[in-house]
C-alpha atoms as an extended CHARMM CRD file, in Angstrom:
* protein
*
        69  EXT
         1         1  MET       CA            -13.0850000000       45.2760000000       28.8810000000  PROA      1               0.0000000000
         2         2  CYS       CA            -12.0130000000       45.3210000000       25.3180000000  PROA      2               0.0000000000
         3         3  ILE       CA            -13.8810000000       43.1810000000       23.1820000000  PROA      3               0.0000000000
         4         4  ASN       CA            -14.2110000000       43.4800000000       19.6550000000  PROA      4               0.0000000000
         5         5  LYS       CA            -17.3870000000       42.4430000000       17.8080000000  PROA      5               0.0000000000
         6         6  LYS       CA            -15.3660000000       41.4660000000       14.8460000000  PROA      6               0.0000000000
         7         7  ASP       CA            -13.5350000000       38.9900000000       17.1060000000  PROA      7               0.0000000000
         8         8  ILE       CA            -16.6830000000       37.1440000000       17.5640000000  PROA      8               0.0000000000
         9         9  PRO       CA            -17.5800000000       34.4560000000       15.0670000000  PROA      9               0.0000000000
        10        10  LEU       CA            -21.2860000000       33.8460000000       14.1910000000  PROA      10              0.0000000000
        11        11  GLY       CA            -23.2870000000       31.6790000000       15.9760000000  PROA      11              0.0000000000
        12        12  LYS       CA            -24.0560000000       31.6910000000       19.7380000000  PROA      12              0.0000000000
        13        13  VAL       CA            -22.1320000000       33.5560000000       22.2520000000  PROA      13              0.0000000000
        14        14  ARG       CA            -22.4310000000       34.4530000000       25.9760000000  PROA      14              0.0000000000
        15        15  ILE       CA            -20.3090000000       36.7510000000       27.8390000000  PROA      15              0.0000000000
        16        16  GLY       CA            -20.2200000000       36.5960000000       31.5960000000  PROA      16              0.0000000000
        17        17  LYS       CA            -18.2150000000       36.7890000000       34.7790000000  PROA      17              0.0000000000
        18        18  PRO       CA            -16.0270000000       33.6110000000       35.5980000000  PROA      18              0.0000000000
        19        19  LYS       CA            -17.3680000000       31.5400000000       38.2680000000  PROA      19              0.0000000000
        20        20  ALA       CA            -15.6160000000       31.3680000000       41.6750000000  PROA      20              0.0000000000
        21        21  ARG       CA            -13.1150000000       29.1120000000       40.7350000000  PROA      21              0.0000000000
        22        22  THR       CA             -9.3540000000       29.1290000000       41.6760000000  PROA      22              0.0000000000
        23        23  SER       CA             -8.7770000000       28.2660000000       37.6870000000  PROA      23              0.0000000000
        24        24  GLN       CA            -10.6190000000       31.3850000000       36.6930000000  PROA      24              0.0000000000
        25        25  SER       CA             -9.3940000000       33.8040000000       39.1020000000  PROA      25              0.0000000000
        26        26  LYS       CA             -6.9770000000       35.0630000000       36.3990000000  PROA      26              0.0000000000
        27        27  PHE       CA             -9.9190000000       36.1720000000       34.1660000000  PROA      27              0.0000000000
        28        28  GLN       CA            -12.2320000000       39.2240000000       34.1030000000  PROA      28              0.0000000000
        29        29  ALA       CA            -14.7860000000       37.6960000000       31.5310000000  PROA      29              0.0000000000
        30        30  MET       CA            -15.4830000000       34.3710000000       30.1870000000  PROA      30              0.0000000000
        31        31  ILE       CA            -16.6860000000       34.0990000000       26.4960000000  PROA      31              0.0000000000
        32        32  GLU       CA            -18.7110000000       30.8590000000       25.3680000000  PROA      32              0.0000000000
        33        33  MET       CA            -19.1240000000       30.2540000000       21.9520000000  PROA      33              0.0000000000
        34        34  GLY       CA            -21.2240000000       27.6720000000       20.2640000000  PROA      34              0.0000000000
        35        35  HSD       CA            -21.1260000000       26.1640000000       16.9070000000  PROA      35              0.0000000000
        36        36  ASP       CA            -22.5420000000       23.3070000000       15.2300000000  PROA      36              0.0000000000
        37        37  CYS       CA            -20.0360000000       20.9510000000       13.0890000000  PROA      37              0.0000000000
        38        38  PRO       CA            -21.1400000000       18.6620000000       10.8000000000  PROA      38              0.0000000000
        39        39  GLY       CA            -20.1380000000       15.0640000000       11.5460000000  PROA      39              0.0000000000
        40        40  VAL       CA            -19.0730000000       16.2090000000       15.2010000000  PROA      40              0.0000000000
        41        41  GLY       CA            -22.0330000000       17.8630000000       16.4070000000  PROA      41              0.0000000000
        42        42  LYS       CA            -22.2340000000       20.8180000000       18.8230000000  PROA      42              0.0000000000
        43        43  VAL       CA            -18.7800000000       22.5770000000       19.6760000000  PROA      43              0.0000000000
        44        44  LYS       CA            -18.3740000000       25.1730000000       22.6700000000  PROA      44              0.0000000000
        45        45  LEU       CA            -15.2760000000       27.0340000000       22.9200000000  PROA      45              0.0000000000
        46        46  THR       CA            -14.5890000000       28.9040000000       26.0890000000  PROA      46              0.0000000000
        47        47  VAL       CA            -12.3870000000       31.7990000000       26.0560000000  PROA      47              0.0000000000
        48        48  GLY       CA            -10.7570000000       33.9470000000       29.0620000000  PROA      48              0.0000000000
        49        49  VAL       CA            -10.2750000000       37.3300000000       29.1720000000  PROA      49              0.0000000000
        50        50  LYS       CA             -7.2310000000       38.2250000000       31.4560000000  PROA      50              0.0000000000
        51        51  LEU       CA             -7.6400000000       40.6180000000       33.8350000000  PROA      51              0.0000000000
        52        52  ARG       CA             -4.9420000000       43.5910000000       33.5470000000  PROA      52              0.0000000000
        53        53  THR       CA             -3.7470000000       42.9420000000       29.9960000000  PROA      53              0.0000000000
        54        54  HSD       CA             -7.1850000000       42.0830000000       28.2810000000  PROA      54              0.0000000000
        55        55  ILE       CA             -5.5230000000       39.1290000000       26.4610000000  PROA      55              0.0000000000
        56        56  LYS       CA             -8.0130000000       36.3560000000       25.3190000000  PROA      56              0.0000000000
        57        57  ILE       CA             -6.7830000000       32.9920000000       25.8280000000  PROA      57              0.0000000000
        58        58  GLN       CA             -8.3330000000       29.6840000000       25.1290000000  PROA      58              0.0000000000
        59        59  TYR       CA             -9.7280000000       28.1520000000       28.3110000000  PROA      59              0.0000000000
        60        60  CYS       CA            -11.4450000000       25.3850000000       27.0920000000  PROA      60              0.0000000000
        61        61  ILE       CA            -13.1110000000       23.4980000000       24.0530000000  PROA      61              0.0000000000
        62        62  THR       CA            -15.8200000000       20.7080000000       24.1810000000  PROA      62              0.0000000000
        63        63  ALA       CA            -17.4750000000       18.4400000000       21.3900000000  PROA      63              0.0000000000
        64        64  ILE       CA            -20.7320000000       17.6450000000       22.4260000000  PROA      64              0.0000000000
        65        65  ASP       CA            -21.9990000000       14.5050000000       20.3420000000  PROA      65              0.0000000000
        66        66  THR       CA            -25.5540000000       15.0250000000       19.0920000000  PROA      66              0.0000000000
        67        67  THR       CA            -25.6700000000       12.6050000000       16.4780000000  PROA      67              0.0000000000
        68        68  GLN       CA            -28.3000000000        9.8710000000       16.7220000000  PROA      68              0.0000000000
        69        69  GLU       CA            -27.8370000000        6.1890000000       15.8520000000  PROA      69              0.0000000000
């Protein structure tokens, strides 16, 4: 697996194996990055690393609203 530290932004980062799902079977690793955005809340970006080519592809981006009323 070829992941450069300079490619990973500051914040919370987890690297793990993909779950046993058909949609994740093309990836050898999944990278989850968390970031706090003002006005939006927490944002989670999931990137998949392809099996043979090691190309990083955006898999999912999720905004988690943590604002209090």
